[in-house]
N, CA, C and O atoms as CSV, one atom per row, in Angstrom:
chain,resi,resn,atom,element,x,y,z
A,1,MET,N,N,0.916,-1.167,-0.082
A,1,MET,CA,C,0.040,-0.025,0.007
A,1,MET,C,C,0.968,1.222,-0.083
A,1,MET,O,O,2.129,1.152,0.321
A,2,ALA,N,N,0.438,2.397,-0.629
A,2,ALA,CA,C,1.231,3.575,-0.704
A,2,ALA,C,C,0.697,4.514,0.433
A,2,ALA,O,O,-0.477,4.493,0.804
A,3,TYR,N,N,1.636,5.319,0.942
A,3,TYR,CA,C,1.386,6.353,1.954
A,3,TYR,C,C,0.894,7.684,1.322
A,3,TYR,O,O,1.341,8.096,0.251
A,4,TYR,N,N,-0.065,8.341,2.056
A,4,TYR,CA,C,-0.479,9.590,1.627
A,4,TYR,C,C,-0.558,10.532,2.856
A,4,TYR,O,O,-0.852,10.082,3.964
A,5,HIS,N,N,-0.270,11.956,2.630
A,5,HIS,CA,C,-0.466,12.969,3.499
A,5,HIS,C,C,-1.663,13.679,2.855
A,5,HIS,O,O,-1.674,14.055,1.683
A,6,VAL,N,N,-2.620,13.820,3.684
A,6,VAL,CA,C,-3.815,14.496,3.132
A,6,VAL,C,C,-4.210,15.756,4.102
A,6,VAL,O,O,-4.337,15.658,5.322
A,7,HIS,N,N,-4.377,16.920,3.364
A,7,HIS,CA,C,-4.807,18.093,3.915
A,7,HIS,C,C,-6.135,18.463,3.613
A,7,HIS,O,O,-6.436,18.652,2.434
A,8,GLY,N,N,-7.027,18.601,4.571
A,8,GLY,CA,C,-8.468,18.959,4.224
A,8,GLY,C,C,-8.794,20.400,4.855
A,8,GLY,O,O,-8.454,20.749,5.986
A,9,VAL,N,N,-9.463,21.125,3.994
A,9,VAL,CA,C,-9.878,22.460,4.319
A,9,VAL,C,C,-11.423,22.416,4.353
A,9,VAL,O,O,-12.065,22.115,3.346
A,10,ILE,N,N,-11.989,22.714,5.496
A,10,ILE,CA,C,-13.498,22.920,5.655
A,10,ILE,C,C,-13.883,24.310,5.201
A,10,ILE,O,O,-13.312,25.320,5.612
A,11,PRO,N,N,-14.912,24.313,4.304
A,11,PRO,CA,C,-15.137,25.635,3.621
A,11,PRO,C,C,-15.636,26.826,4.422
A,11,PRO,O,O,-15.339,27.978,4.105
A,12,ASP,N,N,-16.425,26.516,5.501
A,12,ASP,CA,C,-16.940,27.525,6.277
A,12,ASP,C,C,-17.302,27.111,7.750
A,12,ASP,O,O,-17.210,25.928,8.076
A,13,THR,N,N,-17.678,27.990,8.568
A,13,THR,CA,C,-17.944,27.612,9.948
A,13,THR,C,C,-19.274,26.759,10.075
A,13,THR,O,O,-19.379,25.842,10.889
A,14,LEU,N,N,-20.180,27.099,9.290
A,14,LEU,CA,C,-21.420,26.226,9.312
A,14,LEU,C,C,-21.204,24.872,8.984
A,14,LEU,O,O,-21.709,23.979,9.665
A,15,SER,N,N,-20.454,24.626,7.940
A,15,SER,CA,C,-20.002,23.263,7.476
A,15,SER,C,C,-19.154,22.498,8.552
A,15,SER,O,O,-19.289,21.301,8.805
A,16,GLN,N,N,-18.254,23.356,9.155
A,16,GLN,CA,C,-17.520,22.906,10.218
A,16,GLN,C,C,-18.329,22.353,11.475
A,16,GLN,O,O,-18.104,21.274,12.024
A,17,SER,N,N,-19.257,23.226,11.817
A,17,SER,CA,C,-20.097,22.848,12.931
A,17,SER,C,C,-20.940,21.718,12.679
A,17,SER,O,O,-21.111,20.883,13.567
A,18,GLU,N,N,-21.484,21.608,11.554
A,18,GLU,CA,C,-22.356,20.331,11.165
A,18,GLU,C,C,-21.522,19.183,10.926
A,18,GLU,O,O,-21.942,18.071,11.247
A,19,GLY,N,N,-20.265,19.339,10.344
A,19,GLY,CA,C,-19.382,18.167,10.116
A,19,GLY,C,C,-18.941,17.709,11.337
A,19,GLY,O,O,-18.894,16.484,11.442
A,20,TYR,N,N,-18.586,18.400,12.339
A,20,TYR,CA,C,-18.045,17.859,13.569
A,20,TYR,C,C,-19.125,17.181,14.281
A,20,TYR,O,O,-18.818,16.208,14.971
A,21,LYS,N,N,-20.319,17.545,14.216
A,21,LYS,CA,C,-21.495,16.769,14.755
A,21,LYS,C,C,-21.528,15.381,14.199
A,21,LYS,O,O,-21.717,14.427,14.954
A,22,LEU,N,N,-21.361,15.229,12.960
A,22,LEU,CA,C,-21.374,14.023,12.305
A,22,LEU,C,C,-20.015,13.152,12.628
A,22,LEU,O,O,-20.065,11.938,12.823
A,23,PHE,N,N,-18.936,13.826,12.658
A,23,PHE,CA,C,-17.663,13.307,13.054
A,23,PHE,C,C,-17.647,12.615,14.406
A,23,PHE,O,O,-17.078,11.543,14.617
A,24,GLU,N,N,-18.353,13.358,15.345
A,24,GLU,CA,C,-18.485,12.835,16.699
A,24,GLU,C,C,-19.158,11.470,16.785
A,24,GLU,O,O,-18.771,10.584,17.547
A,25,GLN,N,N,-20.243,11.354,15.911
A,25,GLN,CA,C,-21.085,10.282,15.761
A,25,GLN,C,C,-20.288,9.020,15.039
A,25,GLN,O,O,-20.477,7.837,15.320
A,26,TYR,N,N,-19.448,9.475,14.143
A,26,TYR,CA,C,-18.593,8.603,13.389
A,26,TYR,C,C,-17.672,7.897,14.450
A,26,TYR,O,O,-17.706,6.678,14.615
A,27,ILE,N,N,-16.862,8.720,15.147
A,27,ILE,CA,C,-16.062,8.257,16.216
A,27,ILE,C,C,-16.591,7.362,17.155
A,27,ILE,O,O,-16.017,6.340,17.533
A,28,ALA,N,N,-17.897,7.826,17.598
A,28,ALA,CA,C,-18.626,6.930,18.611
A,28,ALA,C,C,-19.034,5.593,18.119
A,28,ALA,O,O,-19.249,4.674,18.909
A,29,SER,N,N,-19.149,5.455,16.795
A,29,SER,CA,C,-19.576,4.296,16.158
A,29,SER,C,C,-18.416,3.345,15.845
A,29,SER,O,O,-18.579,2.259,15.288
A,30,GLY,N,N,-17.248,3.823,16.237
A,30,GLY,CA,C,-16.066,2.967,16.135
A,30,GLY,C,C,-15.262,3.293,14.869
A,30,GLY,O,O,-14.451,2.481,14.424
A,31,ALA,N,N,-15.480,4.444,14.306
A,31,ALA,CA,C,-14.810,4.890,13.042
A,31,ALA,C,C,-14.494,3.787,12.030
A,31,ALA,O,O,-13.332,3.448,11.805
A,32,PRO,N,N,-15.641,3.185,11.371
A,32,PRO,CA,C,-15.538,1.985,10.599
A,32,PRO,C,C,-14.699,2.269,9.354
A,32,PRO,O,O,-14.104,1.338,8.812
A,33,LYS,N,N,-14.630,3.404,8.919
A,33,LYS,CA,C,-13.893,3.722,7.502
A,33,LYS,C,C,-12.419,4.259,7.743
A,33,LYS,O,O,-11.776,4.775,6.830
A,34,ASP,N,N,-11.911,4.100,9.063
A,34,ASP,CA,C,-10.607,4.396,9.372
A,34,ASP,C,C,-9.656,3.236,9.095
A,34,ASP,O,O,-8.472,3.457,8.838
A,35,ASN,N,N,-10.129,2.075,9.143
A,35,ASN,CA,C,-9.313,0.819,8.829
A,35,ASN,C,C,-10.225,-0.211,8.266
A,35,ASN,O,O,-11.131,-0.711,8.932
A,36,PHE,N,N,-9.954,-0.544,6.939
A,36,PHE,CA,C,-10.720,-1.516,6.287
A,36,PHE,C,C,-9.780,-1.985,5.233
A,36,PHE,O,O,-8.718,-1.408,5.000
A,37,ASP,N,N,-10.230,-3.140,4.546
A,37,ASP,CA,C,-9.426,-3.746,3.530
A,37,ASP,C,C,-9.012,-2.745,2.414
A,37,ASP,O,O,-9.817,-2.220,1.644
A,38,GLY,N,N,-7.559,-2.523,2.412
A,38,GLY,CA,C,-7.088,-1.596,1.430
A,38,GLY,C,C,-6.937,-0.155,1.930
A,38,GLY,O,O,-6.567,0.744,1.175
A,39,PHE,N,N,-7.242,0.049,3.261
A,39,PHE,CA,C,-7.070,1.448,3.748
A,39,PHE,C,C,-6.660,1.319,5.213
A,39,PHE,O,O,-7.187,0.479,5.942
A,40,GLU,N,N,-5.700,2.173,5.645
A,40,GLU,CA,C,-5.298,2.207,7.000
A,40,GLU,C,C,-5.026,3.620,7.420
A,40,GLU,O,O,-4.115,4.259,6.893
A,41,LEU,N,N,-5.807,4.132,8.373
A,41,LEU,CA,C,-5.483,5.530,8.925
A,41,LEU,C,C,-4.302,5.339,9.931
A,41,LEU,O,O,-4.254,4.464,10.795
A,42,ILE,N,N,-3.356,6.296,9.682
A,42,ILE,CA,C,-2.199,6.287,10.541
A,42,ILE,C,C,-2.284,7.379,11.528
A,42,ILE,O,O,-1.990,7.192,12.708
A,43,SER,N,N,-2.693,8.549,11.054
A,43,SER,CA,C,-3.000,9.689,12.119
A,43,SER,C,C,-4.031,10.657,11.529
A,43,SER,O,O,-4.211,10.758,10.315
A,44,ARG,N,N,-4.670,11.335,12.414
A,44,ARG,CA,C,-5.604,12.427,11.985
A,44,ARG,C,C,-5.508,13.461,13.106
A,44,ARG,O,O,-5.800,13.139,14.257
A,45,VAL,N,N,-5.120,14.654,12.807
A,45,VAL,CA,C,-5.182,15.774,13.696
A,45,VAL,C,C,-5.886,16.889,13.066
A,45,VAL,O,O,-5.978,17.028,11.847
A,46,HIS,N,N,-6.425,17.753,14.024
A,46,HIS,CA,C,-7.373,18.759,13.551
A,46,HIS,C,C,-6.766,20.153,14.045
A,46,HIS,O,O,-6.063,20.281,15.047
A,47,ALA,N,N,-7.143,21.146,13.201
A,47,ALA,CA,C,-6.859,22.529,13.499
A,47,ALA,C,C,-8.168,23.271,13.366
A,47,ALA,O,O,-8.349,24.029,12.413
A,48,PRO,N,N,-9.128,23.067,14.337
A,48,PRO,CA,C,-10.466,23.749,14.219
A,48,PRO,C,C,-10.362,25.225,14.139
A,48,PRO,O,O,-11.229,25.843,13.521
A,49,GLN,N,N,-9.385,25.841,14.704
A,49,GLN,CA,C,-9.300,27.337,14.666
A,49,GLN,C,C,-9.163,27.938,13.316
A,49,GLN,O,O,-9.407,29.122,13.084
A,50,THR,N,N,-8.696,26.925,12.283
A,50,THR,CA,C,-8.598,27.388,10.900
A,50,THR,C,C,-9.335,26.492,9.906
A,50,THR,O,O,-9.193,26.589,8.687
A,51,GLY,N,N,-10.137,25.607,10.521
A,51,GLY,CA,C,-10.907,24.597,9.722
A,51,GLY,C,C,-10.245,23.789,8.829
A,51,GLY,O,O,-10.667,23.592,7.689
A,52,GLU,N,N,-9.045,23.216,9.354
A,52,GLU,CA,C,-8.215,22.235,8.764
A,52,GLU,C,C,-8.116,20.929,9.439
A,52,GLU,O,O,-8.261,20.821,10.657
A,53,VAL,N,N,-7.856,19.876,8.607
A,53,VAL,CA,C,-7.587,18.511,9.065
A,53,VAL,C,C,-6.497,17.971,8.363
A,53,VAL,O,O,-6.370,18.163,7.153
A,54,PHE,N,N,-5.613,17.241,9.095
A,54,PHE,CA,C,-4.398,16.695,8.504
A,54,PHE,C,C,-4.387,15.174,8.805
A,54,PHE,O,O,-4.531,14.747,9.951
A,55,VAL,N,N,-4.211,14.378,7.729
A,55,VAL,CA,C,-4.327,12.884,7.870
A,55,VAL,C,C,-3.187,12.280,7.121
A,55,VAL,O,O,-2.787,12.683,6.029
A,56,THR,N,N,-2.676,11.239,7.828
A,56,THR,CA,C,-1.502,10.354,7.207
A,56,THR,C,C,-2.262,8.995,7.200
A,56,THR,O,O,-2.827,8.532,8.190
A,57,CYS,N,N,-2.210,8.394,5.942
A,57,CYS,CA,C,-2.889,7.091,5.808
A,57,CYS,C,C,-2.019,6.234,4.798
A,57,CYS,O,O,-1.023,6.678,4.227
A,58,LYS,N,N,-2.507,4.975,4.651
A,58,LYS,CA,C,-1.992,4.190,3.630
A,58,LYS,C,C,-3.222,3.511,2.880
A,58,LYS,O,O,-4.192,3.047,3.478
A,59,ALA,N,N,-3.070,3.509,1.545
A,59,ALA,CA,C,-4.186,3.036,0.673
A,59,ALA,C,C,-3.620,2.215,-0.477
A,59,ALA,O,O,-2.495,2.422,-0.932
A,60,GLU,N,N,-4.453,1.268,-0.930
A,60,GLU,CA,C,-3.943,0.523,-2.081
A,60,GLU,C,C,-4.462,1.129,-3.418
A,60,GLU,O,O,-3.979,0.732,-4.478
A,61,SER,N,N,-5.405,2.053,-3.393
A,61,SER,CA,C,-5.913,2.632,-4.567
A,61,SER,C,C,-6.579,3.936,-4.274
A,61,SER,O,O,-6.881,4.311,-3.140
A,62,HIS,N,N,-6.800,4.644,-5.451
A,62,HIS,CA,C,-7.560,5.892,-5.357
A,62,HIS,C,C,-9.070,5.594,-4.858
A,62,HIS,O,O,-9.672,6.389,-4.136
A,63,LEU,N,N,-9.573,4.488,-5.269
A,63,LEU,CA,C,-10.918,4.117,-4.860
A,63,LEU,C,C,-11.067,3.969,-3.438
A,63,LEU,O,O,-12.085,4.327,-2.845
A,64,LYS,N,N,-9.955,3.388,-2.818
A,64,LYS,CA,C,-10.043,3.207,-1.241
A,64,LYS,C,C,-9.883,4.556,-0.647
A,64,LYS,O,O,-10.518,4.801,0.378
A,65,MET,N,N,-9.103,5.474,-1.170
A,65,MET,CA,C,-9.096,6.926,-0.606
A,65,MET,C,C,-10.394,7.480,-0.676
A,65,MET,O,O,-10.898,8.041,0.297
A,66,ALA,N,N,-11.005,7.351,-1.836
A,66,ALA,CA,C,-12.432,8.045,-1.955
A,66,ALA,C,C,-13.377,7.302,-1.021
A,66,ALA,O,O,-14.301,7.959,-0.541
A,67,GLU,N,N,-13.271,6.075,-0.717
A,67,GLU,CA,C,-14.226,5.439,0.112
A,67,GLU,C,C,-13.957,6.036,1.678
A,67,GLU,O,O,-14.893,6.059,2.477
A,68,HIS,N,N,-12.847,6.430,1.986
A,68,HIS,CA,C,-12.607,7.021,3.246
A,68,HIS,C,C,-13.006,8.553,3.311
A,68,HIS,O,O,-13.639,9.024,4.256
A,69,PHE,N,N,-12.592,9.259,2.259
A,69,PHE,CA,C,-12.595,10.765,2.379
A,69,PHE,C,C,-13.983,11.260,1.626
A,69,PHE,O,O,-14.461,12.357,1.913
A,70,GLY,N,N,-14.518,10.518,0.785
A,70,GLY,CA,C,-15.572,11.017,-0.184
A,70,GLY,C,C,-16.795,11.604,0.572
A,70,GLY,O,O,-17.305,12.640,0.148
A,71,ILE,N,N,-17.243,11.038,1.578
A,71,ILE,CA,C,-18.425,11.468,2.237
A,71,ILE,C,C,-18.397,12.884,2.812
A,71,ILE,O,O,-19.369,13.638,2.852
A,72,TRP,N,N,-17.054,13.177,3.292
A,72,TRP,CA,C,-16.829,14.539,3.841
A,72,TRP,C,C,-16.885,15.603,2.811
A,72,TRP,O,O,-17.270,16.731,3.121
A,73,ARG,N,N,-16.506,15.294,1.547
A,73,ARG,CA,C,-16.585,16.196,0.444
A,73,ARG,C,C,-18.061,16.355,0.038
A,73,ARG,O,O,-18.576,17.461,-0.128
A,74,ALA,N,N,-18.664,15.272,-0.102
A,74,ALA,CA,C,-20.028,15.206,-0.600
A,74,ALA,C,C,-21.057,16.012,0.444
A,74,ALA,O,O,-21.899,16.800,0.013
A,75,LYS,N,N,-20.914,15.762,1.663
A,75,LYS,CA,C,-21.856,16.418,2.568
A,75,LYS,C,C,-21.411,17.684,3.092
A,75,LYS,O,O,-22.260,18.516,3.412
A,76,PHE,N,N,-20.136,17.940,3.223
A,76,PHE,CA,C,-19.676,19.272,3.830
A,76,PHE,C,C,-18.823,20.037,3.020
A,76,PHE,O,O,-18.346,21.075,3.481
A,77,GLY,N,N,-18.546,19.648,1.802
A,77,GLY,CA,C,-17.619,20.496,0.922
A,77,GLY,C,C,-16.120,20.537,1.303
A,77,GLY,O,O,-15.411,21.448,0.875
A,78,VAL,N,N,-15.628,19.565,2.100
A,78,VAL,CA,C,-14.303,19.575,2.499
A,78,VAL,C,C,-13.569,19.372,1.285
A,78,VAL,O,O,-13.952,18.510,0.494
A,79,GLU,N,N,-12.404,20.175,1.016
A,79,GLU,CA,C,-11.557,20.165,-0.068
A,79,GLU,C,C,-10.278,19.287,0.451
A,79,GLU,O,O,-9.630,19.639,1.437
A,80,TRP,N,N,-10.000,18.213,-0.240
A,80,TRP,CA,C,-8.858,17.440,0.128
A,80,TRP,C,C,-7.675,17.531,-0.839
A,80,TRP,O,O,-7.843,17.266,-2.030
A,81,ASN,N,N,-6.460,17.905,-0.349
A,81,ASN,CA,C,-5.270,17.980,-1.047
A,81,ASN,C,C,-4.522,16.537,-0.792
A,81,ASN,O,O,-4.051,16.300,0.321
A,82,VAL,N,N,-4.445,15.743,-1.681
A,82,VAL,CA,C,-3.804,14.443,-1.323
A,82,VAL,C,C,-2.456,14.357,-1.959
A,82,VAL,O,O,-2.330,14.511,-3.174
A,83,LEU,N,N,-1.429,14.111,-1.157
A,83,LEU,CA,C,-0.158,14.119,-1.649
A,83,LEU,C,C,0.633,12.718,-1.415
A,83,LEU,O,O,0.817,12.390,-0.243
A,84,PRO,N,N,1.068,11.948,-2.349
A,84,PRO,CA,C,1.686,10.655,-2.135
A,84,PRO,C,C,2.934,11.100,-1.549
A,84,PRO,O,O,3.548,12.109,-1.897
A,85,VAL,N,N,3.342,10.118,-0.451
A,85,VAL,CA,C,4.569,10.292,0.336
A,85,VAL,C,C,5.253,9.000,0.543
A,85,VAL,O,O,4.682,7.914,0.446
A,86,PHE,N,N,6.603,9.175,0.857
A,86,PHE,CA,C,7.383,8.002,1.165
A,86,PHE,C,C,7.575,7.790,2.592
A,86,PHE,O,O,7.579,8.761,3.350
A,87,ASN,N,N,7.745,6.520,3.054
A,87,ASN,CA,C,8.142,6.318,4.467
A,87,ASN,C,C,9.679,6.272,4.399
A,87,ASN,O,O,10.252,6.412,3.319
A,88,ASP,N,N,10.344,6.077,5.541
A,88,ASP,CA,C,11.781,6.272,5.563
A,88,ASP,C,C,12.445,5.141,4.719
A,88,ASP,O,O,13.421,5.481,4.050
A,89,GLU,N,N,12.067,3.920,4.667
A,89,GLU,CA,C,12.634,2.946,3.822
A,89,GLU,C,C,12.455,3.162,2.381
A,89,GLU,O,O,13.307,2.839,1.554
A,90,GLU,N,N,11.295,3.733,2.085
A,90,GLU,CA,C,10.929,4.019,0.633
A,90,GLU,C,C,11.789,5.204,0.223
A,90,GLU,O,O,12.240,5.198,-0.922
A,91,VAL,N,N,12.053,6.180,1.002
A,91,VAL,CA,C,12.863,7.448,0.539
A,91,VAL,C,C,14.250,6.965,0.347
A,91,VAL,O,O,14.926,7.384,-0.593
A,92,ILE,N,N,14.721,6.064,1.235
A,92,ILE,CA,C,16.158,5.647,1.139
A,92,ILE,C,C,16.382,4.818,-0.229
A,92,ILE,O,O,17.404,4.967,-0.899
A,93,LEU,N,N,15.397,3.978,-0.573
A,93,LEU,CA,C,15.379,3.166,-1.798
A,93,LEU,C,C,15.279,4.106,-3.022
A,93,LEU,O,O,15.978,3.928,-4.019
A,94,ARG,N,N,14.439,5.055,-2.917
A,94,ARG,CA,C,14.158,5.977,-3.979
A,94,ARG,C,C,15.583,6.819,-4.174
A,94,ARG,O,O,16.062,6.950,-5.301
A,95,ASN,N,N,16.133,7.298,-3.163
A,95,ASN,CA,C,17.299,8.014,-3.273
A,95,ASN,C,C,18.461,7.176,-3.895
A,95,ASN,O,O,19.251,7.702,-4.678
A,96,LYS,N,N,18.543,5.994,-3.569
A,96,LYS,CA,C,19.509,5.047,-4.104
A,96,LYS,C,C,19.323,4.884,-5.669
A,96,LYS,O,O,20.268,5.013,-6.448
A,97,GLN,N,N,17.999,4.583,-6.079
A,97,GLN,CA,C,17.577,4.448,-7.436
A,97,GLN,C,C,17.980,5.633,-8.231
A,97,GLN,O,O,18.550,5.555,-9.319
A,98,LEU,N,N,17.646,6.765,-7.612
A,98,LEU,CA,C,17.824,8.129,-8.301
A,98,LEU,C,C,19.388,8.244,-8.571
A,98,LEU,O,O,19.832,8.564,-9.674
A,99,ALA,N,N,20.107,7.984,-7.574
A,99,ALA,CA,C,21.633,8.330,-7.674
A,99,ALA,C,C,22.114,7.361,-8.773
A,99,ALA,O,O,22.907,7.825,-9.592
A,100,GLU,N,N,21.731,6.058,-8.896
A,100,GLU,CA,C,22.125,5.105,-9.901
A,100,GLU,C,C,21.758,5.635,-11.221
A,100,GLU,O,O,22.610,5.565,-12.107
A,101,GLU,N,N,20.569,6.174,-11.491
A,101,GLU,CA,C,20.060,6.697,-12.699
A,101,GLU,C,C,20.867,8.026,-13.099
A,101,GLU,O,O,21.127,8.292,-14.273
A,102,VAL,N,N,21.209,8.770,-12.104
A,102,VAL,CA,C,21.920,10.053,-12.488
A,102,VAL,C,C,23.384,9.590,-12.865
A,102,VAL,O,O,23.939,10.135,-13.819
A,103,ALA,N,N,23.971,8.683,-12.206
A,103,ALA,CA,C,25.322,8.240,-12.437
A,103,ALA,C,C,25.416,7.559,-13.688
A,103,ALA,O,O,26.457,7.658,-14.337
A,104,ALA,N,N,24.360,6.812,-14.149
A,104,ALA,CA,C,24.323,6.125,-15.448
A,104,ALA,C,C,24.261,7.169,-16.650
A,104,ALA,O,O,24.766,6.921,-17.745
A,105,MET,N,N,23.616,8.328,-16.361
A,105,MET,CA,C,23.576,9.365,-17.443
A,105,MET,C,C,24.847,9.941,-17.727
A,105,MET,O,O,25.024,10.503,-18.808
A,106,GLY,N,N,25.787,9.860,-16.840
A,106,GLY,CA,C,27.083,10.373,-16.995
A,106,GLY,C,C,27.237,11.761,-16.460
A,106,GLY,O,O,28.325,12.333,-16.531
């Protein structure tokens, strides 16, 4: 599965107020879409003073990402900026591969 860092922006205070009511219910229900086949939530932190949410997760496909994040966009207009990222081992491997490619180019 690939890692992602996701930045969410809640569009206005009304959406934030209504969204957090549903979010509290979601958490109380056991947060079923935080961990399911093909998706794993690693962390979620909130900046309610600015209407932002920051998530780190792993997913096997864009469809799995949409399964987790889609409802918040559809119901409350949250805009998600999804950035694929590397873990430590992956960035070391990527750096080695890149160095080899650069060296091969001369």
